[in-house]
PALO-240526 format. One record per residue (C-alpha): residue number from 1; residue in one letter; x, y, z. Coordinates in steps of 0.05 Angstrom, whole numbers, plus 5000, padded with zeros to 4 digits. Layout:
BEGIN
@resi:NUM | resn:A | c1:X | c2:Y | c3:Z;
...
//
This chain:
BEGIN
@resi:1 | resn:T | c1:5001 | c2:5000 | c3:5001;
@resi:2 | resn:T | c1:5031 | c2:5065 | c3:4978;
@resi:3 | resn:C | c1:5026 | c2:5127 | c3:5021;
@resi:4 | resn:P | c1:4978 | c2:5181 | c3:5000;
@resi:5 | resn:S | c1:5013 | c2:5238 | c3:4967;
@resi:6 | resn:T | c1:4962 | c2:5292 | c3:4986;
@resi:7 | resn:E | c1:4920 | c2:5308 | c3:5047;
@resi:8 | resn:D | c1:4856 | c2:5300 | c3:5006;
@resi:9 | resn:K | c1:4878 | c2:5230 | c3:4984;
@resi:10 | resn:F | c1:4898 | c2:5214 | c3:5055;
@resi:11 | resn:Y | c1:4827 | c2:5229 | c3:5085;
@resi:12 | resn:T | c1:4794 | c2:5194 | c3:5026;
@resi:13 | resn:Q | c1:4831 | c2:5130 | c3:5035;
@resi:14 | resn:L | c1:4824 | c2:5136 | c3:5111;
@resi:15 | resn:K | c1:4750 | c2:5141 | c3:5108;
@resi:16 | resn:R | c1:4747 | c2:5083 | c3:5055;
@resi:17 | resn:W | c1:4787 | c2:5039 | c3:5105;
@resi:18 | resn:L | c1:4743 | c2:5057 | c3:5165;
@resi:19 | resn:A | c1:4681 | c2:5034 | c3:5122;
@resi:20 | resn:S | c1:4714 | c2:4968 | c3:5110;
@resi:21 | resn:W | c1:4707 | c2:4910 | c3:5155;
@resi:22 | resn:S | c1:4778 | c2:4912 | c3:5180;
@resi:23 | resn:G | c1:4772 | c2:4984 | c3:5197;
@resi:24 | resn:A | c1:4704 | c2:4988 | c3:5224;
@resi:25 | resn:Y | c1:4726 | c2:4975 | c3:5295;
@resi:26 | resn:Y | c1:4770 | c2:5039 | c3:5296;
@resi:27 | resn:N | c1:4709 | c2:5084 | c3:5277;
@resi:28 | resn:S | c1:4694 | c2:5102 | c3:5349;
@resi:29 | resn:S | c1:4769 | c2:5124 | c3:5358;
@resi:30 | resn:I | c1:4766 | c2:5182 | c3:5311;
@resi:31 | resn:V | c1:4724 | c2:5246 | c3:5322;
@resi:32 | resn:W | c1:4716 | c2:5286 | c3:5258;
@resi:33 | resn:D | c1:4714 | c2:5360 | c3:5257;
@resi:34 | resn:G | c1:4695 | c2:5365 | c3:5183;
@resi:35 | resn:P | c1:4704 | c2:5327 | c3:5118;
@resi:36 | resn:T | c1:4781 | c2:5335 | c3:5121;
@resi:37 | resn:S | c1:4797 | c2:5350 | c3:5194;
@resi:38 | resn:I | c1:4802 | c2:5307 | c3:5256;
@resi:39 | resn:A | c1:4785 | c2:5335 | c3:5323;
@resi:40 | resn:A | c1:4811 | c2:5281 | c3:5365;
@resi:41 | resn:S | c1:4834 | c2:5207 | c3:5357;
@resi:42 | resn:R | c1:4863 | c2:5153 | c3:5405;
@resi:43 | resn:F | c1:4900 | c2:5089 | c3:5395;
@resi:44 | resn:G | c1:4902 | c2:5028 | c3:5441;
@resi:45 | resn:T | c1:4960 | c2:4989 | c3:5472;
@resi:46 | resn:Q | c1:4962 | c2:4929 | c3:5521;
@resi:47 | resn:F | c1:4995 | c2:4919 | c3:5587;
@resi:48 | resn:I | c1:5034 | c2:4858 | c3:5597;
@resi:49 | resn:E | c1:5002 | c2:4808 | c3:5648;
@resi:50 | resn:M | c1:5010 | c2:4830 | c3:5716;
@resi:51 | resn:S | c1:4961 | c2:4779 | c3:5753;
@resi:52 | resn:T | c1:4974 | c2:4712 | c3:5789;
@resi:53 | resn:Y | c1:4932 | c2:4662 | c3:5814;
@resi:54 | resn:T | c1:4929 | c2:4656 | c3:5890;
@resi:55 | resn:G | c1:4883 | c2:4614 | c3:5928;
@resi:56 | resn:G | c1:4841 | c2:4600 | c3:5863;
@resi:57 | resn:R | c1:4831 | c2:4677 | c3:5854;
@resi:58 | resn:L | c1:4865 | c2:4719 | c3:5801;
@resi:59 | resn:Q | c1:4900 | c2:4776 | c3:5837;
@resi:60 | resn:E | c1:4938 | c2:4838 | c3:5807;
@resi:61 | resn:D | c1:5004 | c2:4857 | c3:5828;
@resi:62 | resn:A | c1:4989 | c2:4924 | c3:5858;
@resi:63 | resn:E | c1:5058 | c2:4954 | c3:5856;
@resi:64 | resn:K | c1:5069 | c2:4935 | c3:5786;
@resi:65 | resn:C | c1:5000 | c2:4959 | c3:5764;
@resi:66 | resn:V | c1:5015 | c2:5028 | c3:5794;
@resi:67 | resn:N | c1:5083 | c2:5032 | c3:5767;
@resi:68 | resn:A | c1:5057 | c2:5016 | c3:5697;
@resi:69 | resn:M | c1:5003 | c2:5069 | c3:5705;
@resi:70 | resn:D | c1:5051 | c2:5122 | c3:5727;
@resi:71 | resn:S | c1:5103 | c2:5108 | c3:5671;
@resi:72 | resn:V | c1:5047 | c2:5110 | c3:5617;
@resi:73 | resn:R | c1:5024 | c2:5177 | c3:5645;
@resi:74 | resn:S | c1:5092 | c2:5203 | c3:5648;
@resi:75 | resn:I | c1:5105 | c2:5197 | c3:5574;
@resi:76 | resn:D | c1:5112 | c2:5258 | c3:5530;
@resi:77 | resn:W | c1:5063 | c2:5246 | c3:5473;
@resi:78 | resn:A | c1:5089 | c2:5312 | c3:5438;
@resi:79 | resn:V | c1:5013 | c2:5327 | c3:5428;
@resi:80 | resn:D | c1:4975 | c2:5380 | c3:5463;
@resi:81 | resn:G | c1:4923 | c2:5351 | c3:5505;
@resi:82 | resn:A | c1:4942 | c2:5276 | c3:5497;
@resi:83 | resn:F | c1:4941 | c2:5232 | c3:5558;
@resi:84 | resn:A | c1:4939 | c2:5160 | c3:5573;
@resi:85 | resn:W | c1:4876 | c2:5127 | c3:5601;
@resi:86 | resn:S | c1:4848 | c2:5056 | c3:5615;
@resi:87 | resn:Y | c1:4788 | c2:5025 | c3:5649;
@resi:88 | resn:D | c1:4838 | c2:4989 | c3:5689;
@resi:89 | resn:F | c1:4862 | c2:5055 | c3:5716;
@resi:90 | resn:L | c1:4800 | c2:5060 | c3:5762;
@resi:91 | resn:N | c1:4824 | c2:4999 | c3:5800;
@resi:92 | resn:W | c1:4895 | c2:5018 | c3:5799;
@resi:93 | resn:E | c1:4884 | c2:5086 | c3:5830;
@resi:94 | resn:T | c1:4854 | c2:5049 | c3:5886;
@resi:95 | resn:F | c1:4920 | c2:5011 | c3:5894;
@resi:96 | resn:K | c1:4957 | c2:5077 | c3:5892;
@resi:97 | resn:V | c1:4922 | c2:5103 | c3:5951;
@resi:98 | resn:I | c1:4903 | c2:5041 | c3:5992;
@resi:99 | resn:Y | c1:4965 | c2:5035 | c3:6037;
@resi:100 | resn:Q | c1:4958 | c2:5112 | c3:6054;
@resi:101 | resn:E | c1:4886 | c2:5104 | c3:6069;
@resi:102 | resn:L | c1:4899 | c2:5040 | c3:6112;
@resi:103 | resn:S | c1:4950 | c2:5078 | c3:6154;
@resi:104 | resn:L | c1:4908 | c2:5140 | c3:6161;
@resi:105 | resn:N | c1:4846 | c2:5103 | c3:6180;
@resi:106 | resn:V | c1:4877 | c2:5056 | c3:6229;
@resi:107 | resn:S | c1:4914 | c2:5111 | c3:6261;
@resi:108 | resn:L | c1:4854 | c2:5152 | c3:6271;
@resi:109 | resn:C | c1:4816 | c2:5091 | c3:6302;
@resi:110 | resn:L | c1:4874 | c2:5079 | c3:6350;
@resi:111 | resn:V | c1:4874 | c2:5152 | c3:6370;
@resi:112 | resn:A | c1:4799 | c2:5152 | c3:6382;
@resi:113 | resn:V | c1:4807 | c2:5087 | c3:6423;
@resi:114 | resn:L | c1:4860 | c2:5117 | c3:6467;
@resi:115 | resn:V | c1:4819 | c2:5182 | c3:6478;
@resi:116 | resn:I | c1:4751 | c2:5146 | c3:6492;
@resi:117 | resn:T | c1:4779 | c2:5092 | c3:6539;
@resi:118 | resn:T | c1:4816 | c2:5143 | c3:6575;
@resi:119 | resn:L | c1:4752 | c2:5183 | c3:6586;
@resi:120 | resn:L | c1:4710 | c2:5124 | c3:6604;
@resi:121 | resn:I | c1:4760 | c2:5085 | c3:6647;
@resi:122 | resn:G | c1:4784 | c2:5146 | c3:6681;
@resi:123 | resn:H | c1:4857 | c2:5129 | c3:6687;
@resi:124 | resn:P | c1:4913 | c2:5137 | c3:6634;
@resi:125 | resn:G | c1:4953 | c2:5084 | c3:6662;
@resi:126 | resn:C | c1:4899 | c2:5030 | c3:6653;
@resi:127 | resn:S | c1:4875 | c2:5057 | c3:6586;
@resi:128 | resn:G | c1:4944 | c2:5058 | c3:6560;
@resi:129 | resn:L | c1:4951 | c2:4981 | c3:6577;
@resi:130 | resn:V | c1:4883 | c2:4972 | c3:6543;
@resi:131 | resn:F | c1:4910 | c2:5012 | c3:6481;
@resi:132 | resn:V | c1:4976 | c2:4968 | c3:6481;
@resi:133 | resn:C | c1:4928 | c2:4905 | c3:6477;
@resi:134 | resn:V | c1:4888 | c2:4937 | c3:6421;
@resi:135 | resn:L | c1:4950 | c2:4961 | c3:6378;
@resi:136 | resn:M | c1:4984 | c2:4892 | c3:6386;
@resi:137 | resn:T | c1:4919 | c2:4856 | c3:6364;
@resi:138 | resn:V | c1:4916 | c2:4899 | c3:6299;
@resi:139 | resn:I | c1:4991 | c2:4886 | c3:6287;
@resi:140 | resn:D | c1:4982 | c2:4813 | c3:6294;
@resi:141 | resn:I | c1:4921 | c2:4812 | c3:6248;
@resi:142 | resn:L | c1:4960 | c2:4845 | c3:6192;
@resi:143 | resn:G | c1:5016 | c2:4798 | c3:6204;
@resi:144 | resn:C | c1:4969 | c2:4737 | c3:6197;
@resi:145 | resn:M | c1:4940 | c2:4770 | c3:6135;
@resi:146 | resn:W | c1:5011 | c2:4770 | c3:6102;
@resi:147 | resn:F | c1:5021 | c2:4696 | c3:6123;
@resi:148 | resn:W | c1:4952 | c2:4677 | c3:6093;
@resi:149 | resn:G | c1:4967 | c2:4714 | c3:6027;
@resi:150 | resn:L | c1:4910 | c2:4766 | c3:6038;
@resi:151 | resn:V | c1:4925 | c2:4829 | c3:5998;
@resi:152 | resn:I | c1:4912 | c2:4900 | c3:6023;
@resi:153 | resn:D | c1:4850 | c2:4922 | c3:5985;
@resi:154 | resn:S | c1:4789 | c2:4957 | c3:5996;
@resi:155 | resn:V | c1:4753 | c2:4895 | c3:6030;
@resi:156 | resn:S | c1:4810 | c2:4878 | c3:6076;
@resi:157 | resn:V | c1:4820 | c2:4952 | c3:6095;
@resi:158 | resn:I | c1:4747 | c2:4961 | c3:6114;
@resi:159 | resn:Q | c1:4749 | c2:4897 | c3:6159;
@resi:160 | resn:T | c1:4816 | c2:4919 | c3:6191;
@resi:161 | resn:V | c1:4783 | c2:4983 | c3:6214;
@resi:162 | resn:I | c1:4720 | c2:4946 | c3:6241;
@resi:163 | resn:A | c1:4769 | c2:4897 | c3:6277;
@resi:164 | resn:I | c1:4790 | c2:4953 | c3:6321;
@resi:165 | resn:G | c1:4723 | c2:4968 | c3:6347;
@resi:166 | resn:L | c1:4715 | c2:4896 | c3:6362;
@resi:167 | resn:C | c1:4778 | c2:4879 | c3:6396;
@resi:168 | resn:V | c1:4777 | c2:4939 | c3:6442;
@resi:169 | resn:D | c1:4714 | c2:4912 | c3:6471;
@resi:170 | resn:Y | c1:4751 | c2:4849 | c3:6499;
@resi:171 | resn:A | c1:4805 | c2:4889 | c3:6533;
@resi:172 | resn:A | c1:4765 | c2:4951 | c3:6558;
@resi:173 | resn:H | c1:4718 | c2:4910 | c3:6598;
@resi:174 | resn:V | c1:4771 | c2:4875 | c3:6636;
@resi:175 | resn:G | c1:4811 | c2:4941 | c3:6644;
@resi:176 | resn:H | c1:4749 | c2:4975 | c3:6674;
@resi:177 | resn:C | c1:4728 | c2:4916 | c3:6718;
@resi:178 | resn:F | c1:4804 | c2:4918 | c3:6748;
@resi:179 | resn:M | c1:4797 | c2:4990 | c3:6769;
@resi:180 | resn:T | c1:4734 | c2:4970 | c3:6808;
@resi:181 | resn:K | c1:4766 | c2:4920 | c3:6850;
@resi:182 | resn:A | c1:4803 | c2:4933 | c3:6914;
@resi:183 | resn:G | c1:4866 | c2:4891 | c3:6942;
@resi:184 | resn:T | c1:4930 | c2:4871 | c3:6917;
@resi:185 | resn:R | c1:4937 | c2:4867 | c3:6838;
@resi:186 | resn:E | c1:4934 | c2:4793 | c3:6838;
@resi:187 | resn:E | c1:4872 | c2:4793 | c3:6880;
@resi:188 | resn:R | c1:4840 | c2:4849 | c3:6840;
@resi:189 | resn:I | c1:4855 | c2:4815 | c3:6771;
@resi:190 | resn:T | c1:4829 | c2:4746 | c3:6798;
@resi:191 | resn:A | c1:4768 | c2:4780 | c3:6823;
@resi:192 | resn:C | c1:4762 | c2:4817 | c3:6756;
@resi:193 | resn:L | c1:4763 | c2:4753 | c3:6712;
@resi:194 | resn:A | c1:4714 | c2:4720 | c3:6758;
@resi:195 | resn:D | c1:4665 | c2:4777 | c3:6750;
@resi:196 | resn:V | c1:4670 | c2:4791 | c3:6673;
@resi:197 | resn:G | c1:4714 | c2:4737 | c3:6643;
@resi:198 | resn:A | c1:4659 | c2:4691 | c3:6626;
@resi:199 | resn:A | c1:4617 | c2:4749 | c3:6591;
@resi:200 | resn:V | c1:4674 | c2:4772 | c3:6552;
@resi:201 | resn:L | c1:4690 | c2:4704 | c3:6529;
@resi:202 | resn:N | c1:4617 | c2:4691 | c3:6510;
@resi:203 | resn:G | c1:4616 | c2:4753 | c3:6472;
@resi:204 | resn:G | c1:4675 | c2:4733 | c3:6429;
@resi:205 | resn:V | c1:4650 | c2:4661 | c3:6418;
@resi:206 | resn:S | c1:4581 | c2:4686 | c3:6397;
@resi:207 | resn:T | c1:4616 | c2:4734 | c3:6348;
@resi:208 | resn:F | c1:4653 | c2:4680 | c3:6317;
@resi:209 | resn:L | c1:4593 | c2:4631 | c3:6312;
@resi:210 | resn:A | c1:4554 | c2:4691 | c3:6277;
@resi:211 | resn:V | c1:4606 | c2:4688 | c3:6219;
@resi:212 | resn:L | c1:4621 | c2:4617 | c3:6219;
@resi:213 | resn:L | c1:4578 | c2:4598 | c3:6157;
@resi:214 | resn:L | c1:4616 | c2:4651 | c3:6118;
@resi:215 | resn:S | c1:4675 | c2:4601 | c3:6119;
@resi:216 | resn:Q | c1:4640 | c2:4559 | c3:6067;
@resi:217 | resn:S | c1:4626 | c2:4620 | c3:6017;
@resi:218 | resn:Q | c1:4655 | c2:4621 | c3:5951;
@resi:219 | resn:S | c1:4655 | c2:4696 | c3:5948;
@resi:220 | resn:Y | c1:4721 | c2:4728 | c3:5961;
@resi:221 | resn:V | c1:4687 | c2:4786 | c3:6000;
@resi:222 | resn:F | c1:4654 | c2:4737 | c3:6052;
@resi:223 | resn:R | c1:4715 | c2:4693 | c3:6055;
@resi:224 | resn:V | c1:4760 | c2:4749 | c3:6073;
@resi:225 | resn:L | c1:4707 | c2:4776 | c3:6124;
@resi:226 | resn:F | c1:4709 | c2:4708 | c3:6160;
@resi:227 | resn:Q | c1:4783 | c2:4699 | c3:6160;
@resi:228 | resn:Q | c1:4790 | c2:4770 | c3:6189;
@resi:229 | resn:F | c1:4730 | c2:4763 | c3:6242;
@resi:230 | resn:F | c1:4767 | c2:4697 | c3:6260;
@resi:231 | resn:L | c1:4833 | c2:4733 | c3:6271;
@resi:232 | resn:T | c1:4799 | c2:4789 | c3:6311;
@resi:233 | resn:V | c1:4760 | c2:4741 | c3:6359;
@resi:234 | resn:V | c1:4821 | c2:4698 | c3:6370;
@resi:235 | resn:L | c1:4875 | c2:4751 | c3:6376;
@resi:236 | resn:G | c1:4828 | c2:4801 | c3:6412;
@resi:237 | resn:L | c1:4810 | c2:4748 | c3:6466;
@resi:238 | resn:G | c1:4880 | c2:4728 | c3:6475;
@resi:239 | resn:H | c1:4907 | c2:4797 | c3:6485;
@resi:240 | resn:G | c1:4848 | c2:4818 | c3:6526;
@resi:241 | resn:M | c1:4843 | c2:4758 | c3:6574;
@resi:242 | resn:I | c1:4912 | c2:4731 | c3:6571;
@resi:243 | resn:L | c1:4961 | c2:4790 | c3:6560;
@resi:244 | resn:L | c1:4923 | c2:4845 | c3:6592;
@resi:245 | resn:P | c1:4915 | c2:4808 | c3:6659;
@resi:246 | resn:V | c1:4988 | c2:4797 | c3:6661;
@resi:247 | resn:L | c1:5002 | c2:4871 | c3:6647;
@resi:248 | resn:L | c1:4951 | c2:4892 | c3:6698;
@resi:249 | resn:A | c1:4978 | c2:4846 | c3:6751;
@resi:250 | resn:T | c1:5048 | c2:4873 | c3:6741;
@resi:251 | resn:F | c1:5038 | c2:4946 | c3:6721;
@resi:252 | resn:G | c1:4965 | c2:4958 | c3:6741;
@resi:253 | resn:P | c1:4948 | c2:5024 | c3:6773;
@resi:254 | resn:Q | c1:4911 | c2:5033 | c3:6840;
@resi:255 | resn:C | c1:4837 | c2:5025 | c3:6841;
@resi:256 | resn:Y | c1:4784 | c2:5077 | c3:6845;
@resi:257 | resn:A | c1:4778 | c2:5115 | c3:6910;
@resi:258 | resn:S | c1:4708 | c2:5093 | c3:6916;
@resi:259 | resn:A | c1:4724 | c2:5018 | c3:6908;
@resi:260 | resn:E | c1:4781 | c2:5023 | c3:6961;
@resi:261 | resn:K | c1:4729 | c2:5062 | c3:7007;
@resi:262 | resn:H | c1:4678 | c2:5005 | c3:7006;
@resi:263 | resn:A | c1:4731 | c2:4950 | c3:7010;
@resi:264 | resn:V | c1:4728 | c2:4900 | c3:7064;
@resi:265 | resn:P | c1:4792 | c2:4884 | c3:7101;
@resi:266 | resn:V | c1:4816 | c2:4810 | c3:7091;
@resi:267 | resn:D | c1:4833 | c2:4800 | c3:7164;
@resi:268 | resn:E | c1:4766 | c2:4831 | c3:7189;
@resi:269 | resn:P | c1:4706 | c2:4791 | c3:7157;
@resi:270 | resn:K | c1:4643 | c2:4830 | c3:7143;
@resi:271 | resn:G | c1:4599 | c2:4832 | c3:7202;
@resi:272 | resn:S | c1:4654 | c2:4817 | c3:7253;
@resi:273 | resn:S | c1:4641 | c2:4882 | c3:7291;
@resi:274 | resn:E | c1:4567 | c2:4870 | c3:7297;
@resi:275 | resn:L | c1:4581 | c2:4798 | c3:7323;
@resi:276 | resn:E | c1:4631 | c2:4824 | c3:7375;
@resi:277 | resn:A | c1:4577 | c2:4877 | c3:7397;
@resi:278 | resn:G | c1:4524 | c2:4821 | c3:7403;
@resi:279 | resn:L | c1:4570 | c2:4781 | c3:7447;
@resi:280 | resn:E | c1:4583 | c2:4837 | c3:7492;
@resi:281 | resn:I | c1:4511 | c2:4850 | c3:7500;
@resi:282 | resn:A | c1:4499 | c2:4776 | c3:7518;
@resi:283 | resn:E | c1:4553 | c2:4773 | c3:7567;
@resi:284 | resn:V | c1:4525 | c2:4835 | c3:7601;
@resi:285 | resn:G | c1:4457 | c2:4803 | c3:7603;
@resi:286 | resn:V | c1:4485 | c2:4740 | c3:7635;
@resi:287 | resn:N | c1:4525 | c2:4776 | c3:7687;
@resi:288 | resn:S | c1:4464 | c2:4819 | c3:7709;
@resi:289 | resn:N | c1:4426 | c2:4759 | c3:7727;
@resi:290 | resn:L | c1:4482 | c2:4729 | c3:7772;
@resi:291 | resn:K | c1:4468 | c2:4740 | c3:7849;
@resi:292 | resn:I | c1:4520 | c2:4766 | c3:7895;
@resi:293 | resn:E | c1:4523 | c2:4728 | c3:7960;
@resi:294 | resn:G | c1:4564 | c2:4756 | c3:8016;
//
């Protein structure tokens, strides 16, 4: 095929080719501004394969996708107003900001947990230990996600934020109950677990049972939801009912003043003073009935 020698011949042959079966596919790629004037045009390219099958699911390599998108956008096309665009960029834009969004949202949630638990528990030392347990739970969840091959996407990020609100529940109840008990640290944490331990454990087990059926789902969203709920319950209960009691028994602060005021001394059982008073009254009554003989 010879190249047309004039502009008119070029447009004539171009229109003839676009009208043929081989060129009809590209009709939508050209916007005409007149019989012999093109207002805009586009041409397509194809990215190399950047996806792998993991766990029966096709997963895109987020880092490669973002690098490919940025590289294409940085090319100088030497045409005013030219830019690169693809439908895939809609998802790849998510990959580009998802790590920043994860860090930002998790950080804001942890700050909210620290502030609210400090206000409700009323002691920065106890709320600080609760915060440490929540923070370590979140870190462990992210670590288990990496071992299980779960990627950081919109589904896992949303569930990670939800996990913070669930795991704080297991630690905050134990911390608050510890502050209401008087005695030594060991006595207080023993009484605390005897008081709320069963309730906290039942709450975690009921949450796990509520999502247990999702483990058999074929949906990626539901399977990730179950996996992260499982991690939240197991790790949240582990940190709230094993690690936190150890920390409180070692570094726990003093109890509330009201709890110490109403505490009963160990060496003086409740009601002992009343019993002694009753014995004194009985003894006086007996002595008053004795007759003095001279």
